[in-house]
N, C-alpha and C positions, 0 to 999 in steps of 0.2 A: 731854479729861478723863483724867487719869492713873488708872491702876489703883490707885495708892496710896490714893485716897480710899475704896476699899472697906474698908480696915482699921477705919475709924471705926465701922462698923456692928457690929463684934463685940461691943461693949459692950451691945448691945441684947438679946443672948441669943437662944435658939431658942424656937420656939413650943411651947406646951403645951396648947393647946385642941384636944384630940383627940376624935374620935368613937369611943367605947369599944365600939362594936357589932361590932368585928372578931372573927372566930372565933379560938380558941386556935391557936397555930402547930402545924402538923403537917408531917412531912417530905414527904408526898405533895401538898402544896399550895404553890403559888408565892405568897409574901406580898409585896405591893407597897405602898409608901406613896405617898399623893397629897396634895399641898397645894392648897388653894383659898382664894380670898378669901372672908371672911365678909361677904357683901353684905346685902341686905334679909332680913328674917326669912323671907319666902316662899321666896326663893332657897336659904337654908340648908336649910329643910325639904325642898326638892326634891332637892338634891344628896345630902343624907343618905339620903333614900328611894331615890334611884338607886343609890347605893353598896350599900345593903342588897339591892336587887333584883338587882344584878349579882352579888353575892356568893352569893346564893341560886341564881341561874341558872347559875353558873359554878363548879362544884365544885373545879376544879383551880386556881383563882385567887382570892386574897382581897385586897381593897383595904382599907387602913386610912386613913381620911380625917382630915386635920388642917385646921381652919378658922382662918385668920389674919386679924386686923383689917386692913382695906384700907390704912389710913394707915401702918402699919408693915410692910406686906407685903414691899416691895423690900428694906428694911433686914434683915428676917429671912432673906430668900433669900441676900443677900450674906454675912451672918454664917454661915449654914449652908455656903455654898460655901467660905469660908475654913477652916471646921472640917472640911471633907470629909464633911459629913453631909446632903447634898441628898437629897430623896426621888427615886423613880423617875419619878414623874409630877408635873408642876408647872403650875399655872395662872399665867399672867402677863398683865399689861396689854399688849395687842398692840403699841402704839407702841415698847415697850421690847425687843421681840423681837430686833432687830438688835444691840442692846447686849449682851443675854444671849448671843447666838451669838458675838460677838466676844470676850467674856470666857471662852468655852469651856464655858458651862453646859449647852448643848442639843445633842442629836444630831438628824440629819434624820429626817423621817417618810417620805421617799421609799420607795415600794414597800411600805409597811405598811398602807395604806388602799386598798380596792378602787376600780377606775376608775369603776364606776357610782356610788358614793358621791361621789367627787371631782366628777364631772360634774353632780351634783345640787346642789352647793354654790353659794351666791351667788358671783359673780366677785369681789366685794369680799372675801369670806372667804379665797379663794385668794390674792388680791393681798396682803392683810395678812400671811399666813403665809409669804411667800417672802422669802428674802434671798440674793442672789448666786447665783441659779439653783437653790437648794435650798428644800425645803418643811419648815419647822421647827415651825409652830404652826397649830392648827386651832381655830376658834371654833364654839360651838353656837349663837351669836347674834351679830348685828351691831347697829349703833346707827343711830338717825335723828335728824336735826337739821332744824328748820324754824321757820317763823314761825306761831305760833298767833294767831288773831285773833278779835274779836267781829264776827259777821256784822251785828248792828244798828248798831254804830259805823261800819262801812264803808258801810252803806246810807245812813245819815244824812249821811255825807261825800260821797256820790255816787261812791264809788270803784269802779273796775272790779275784778272778782274774777279773779285769774290762774287759768287752767285746769290748769296743771301747770308743771314746771320750765322748759319751753321758752317759757313765757308769763309768766315772772316779771316783777314790776315792775323797772324800771331804778332805780338808786340815786337818780336825780333825781326819778323818780315818787314813790318811797317817801319822800324828803325832803319833797316838796311835800305828801304825805299827812300826815306828821307835823305839818307847819306848820298844815294845815287843821284837824286834830283838836285841836291844842294851842290854837288860837284859841277853842275852845268848852269848854276843860277848866279847872277851877278853879286848878290849879297848873301847867298846861302840860306835865306829865309824862305821856306817853302810850305809852311803850315801856319794857318790862322787858327788860334784857340779862342778868339773873341776876348782877348785880354782887356778890351775897351769896355766890356759889359759890366754892370754893377753887381754887387752882393750875391744874391741867391743863385746866380748863373754858375758860380764856381762849385757849389755843392750839387746842383742839378747836373752839371756837365761832367764832373770829375769823380763823384762818388761811384759812378759805374766803373771807373778804372779799379777802385778797391774791390768791388763786388766781382768783377771779372777775374781778379787775382785770388779770390777765395777769402777776401777780407770784408770789412763793412765799416760803417760809421759807428756802430754800437752792437753789442750782443743782443740780438732780437729775442733771446729766450728770457723774457722777463724785463727787458729794457732797463737793467739796473747798473750796467757798467759798460764802458767802451774799452776797458783794459783788456789786452790780449787779442783785441780785434782790430781796432783802429790803429794800434801800434804794433801789430803782429809782424813777424818776418815777411809774410806775404804782402802786407800793406807797405812796409818799408821798401821792399824790392820794387813794387809797382810804382810808387811815388819817386823812387830814385830814377827809374826809366823816364818818367815825366820830366823830372828835373833835368835830366841829361838833354832832352830835346830843347828845353828852355835855355839852359846854360850853354848848349852847343851851338847856338845861333840859328837853329832850324825854324824858330817861331817868329813870325812878323809881329811887331808891336800893335799894328792895325789901329793906330790912333785915329785914322780918318774912316774906319770901317769900310775901306775900299780894297783891302788886300786881295780878296778873291775875285771881286768883279772887275778889277783893273788888271788882272793876270799876274800880279806880283808873286802869288803862291799857287801851288797846285792843289792844295787841300784846304777845306774849312770845316772845322769841328763845330757844328751848329745845328739849329732846330728847324722845325717845319716852317717857321715864320719867315725864313730867308729864301724859301723856294722861288717865289715869284720873281724876286730881285735877281736871284742867281740865274734862273732860266731866261730872264730877259737879257742878261749879259752874255751868257754862254750858249744859249740855244741847245742844239743837239750835242754839243760838246759836254754838257753837264751830266755827271754821274752821281747817284746817291748810293752810299755803301754803308755797311755796318761798321761800328767802331771796332778797333783791334781787340783780339783775344789775348788777355794777359795770363791765361793758364787754365781758367775754368769756364770758357765760353765767352762770346761777346755779350755784353750787357749794355743797357741803355736806360737813360732817365725817362720818367713818365710823370704825369700829374699836372693838373692845371687848376683853374678856378672852378669851384663847385657851389651849388646852392643848398642852403640849409634853412631850417625854421628855428627861430630864437625861442629860448626856453620861456620867456615871458608871453609869447604869443598865444592867444586864447582861441584863434580861429583856424585850427589845424586843417579842417576839411576844406575850407575856402583857399587857404594857402597851397594846399596840395593840388587843387584844381590848376593853379598857375603853374606849379612845377610840371604837371602832366602836360600842360599846353606847350611849355618850353621844350619838352622832350618828344613832342610829335616829330616824325621823321622829316617833314618839310621844314619845321622850324629849326631842328638840329642842323639840317643842311644849309639853311640860310645863314646861321651863325658861322658855321665851318667855312662856308664860301667867303664870308667877310674877313675872317682872321687867318685862314689858311690852315687851321688846326684839324686834327683827326676827329671826324664825327663820332659821337658817343654811342650811336646805335648802328647795328649791323644793317638795318633797313635803309638807313641814310647812306652808309658806305657803299652799299650796292648801287646807289644812284649817283655816286660821286665820280667825276671824271678823273680827279687826282688820286683817290684812294680806292677806287673799285678795282676789279680784276684788270690787270694790265696797265693800271694808272701809274704815272711817274713816282708817286709817293707810297706805293703799295707796301714797300719795306716797313714803313712805320706801323702799318696795320699788322704785318706779320710779327713785328717785335712786340707789340701789345697783346697779341693773341696766343703767341706760342712760347711764352715763358722767358723772353729775353729782357723784358722791362722789370725794373725793381722800384716799388714805391719808396719814397724817402721814409725814414723811420717814423712809425706811427705811435708817438709817444709825446706827452706834454712837454718833454724836455727838448723837443725839436728846435725851438728858437735858439737855445744855447748850443746844441749840437752843430747846427749850420754856421753859427757865428764862429765857433771854435775851429771848424774845419776850414772855413774861409781864411782865418788867420794862419792856420798851418799852411794852406796853399800859398799864401802870399810870402810867408817865410821861406818856404821851399823854392819858390820862384826866384827869390832874392839870394839863394845860395846857402841858406841855413842847413845844418845837419838834419837830414830827413827824420831819423829816429827821434831826435830831441824835439823837433817841431810837432811830431805826432804825439810824443809823450805829454807835451804841454797841453795839446787838445784834450787828450784823455783826462788829464787832471782837472781841467775846467769843467768837462762834462760830468765826471763822476762827483765833483764837489757840488754841482748844482743838483744832481739827483739826491745826494745825501741831505743837502739843505732842505729839500722838499719831501723828505722822508719817502723817497722812492716814488713819488707821485701816486701813491696807492689810494 
């Protein structure tokens, strides 16, 4: 993907949704700008309160926060980069970190965060923040992906209940279970795949199917080609199974986002953000299970928003103080309580009712710490990789030949890498 495409974003302008609580500028105070995505209302309230607490506790540093709508976030960043007006601190969607580094937008965080803090972070947080041996981004939370289920529906079907990711249903078992449930369902649709969600959901949610089958979105040895990986026999077989679920009528269209909470389906393939709504609707009937095993073990998506320091920022020490503050266990837990995500630090997890030992979402911690979570490809080519896979998914959903759809995705990815001289 050529750098030229960035120019188109300049027309979108720069953000103006600022938090005006910053103190007036004084020569004895270091003033830093921080941009964050405007997520859920509770998230916004927490980050605004955190900035206010930091400013109060840290007389020598003042953070001015700007919240930007998520859908236009990347475009705003690119426009600001072209204009030479990036802030010192930047929140960004983790999978795009490599692309931001390649574009020259970020500086490494190496040496700026204490070792005891780094050692307390989830391994998935460290993995997501690294690119070519340097550490560029740190998240205060991670994500969880799993299979929510109705306990009563499974009991009626006589299904075994997986005890954890090592005990996941095989893809064949899960298909048979869908068939058994569909036989006693009015319309035969018993699975919600969140088809109502936009864009990146499809890569996050369904690239684990490839990885569980022994395939992937790209060959991670050098990140130079998707050929023989994304269109491998294992990938074709896995996506053919997924297509059979879709074309066989097992999947609810879920246009109202109510398939699971209204009881139309027994399963919902979804993330941590749905737990509160699902628990409110199903109560003790709610189960959280690992995704099916397509041959090489259950796999799950991971990754979320991370904080980085822009390459143009000259006050790295002051900016790092803010990052250390956001990563204090209490602050991590405050944000995780607001958005329902997995806390980034073990110290915060230990005090979490949802994610601590015996908590209802403990599965997500096990997946992130025991090797079941796979970061999305850490390459500057990722924007093209995810767009190509999403198109392949849509084509497969609509009945296209699976191998042909994956071949087209490979061609698009490999052409982009060639156009950019391997992103070296």
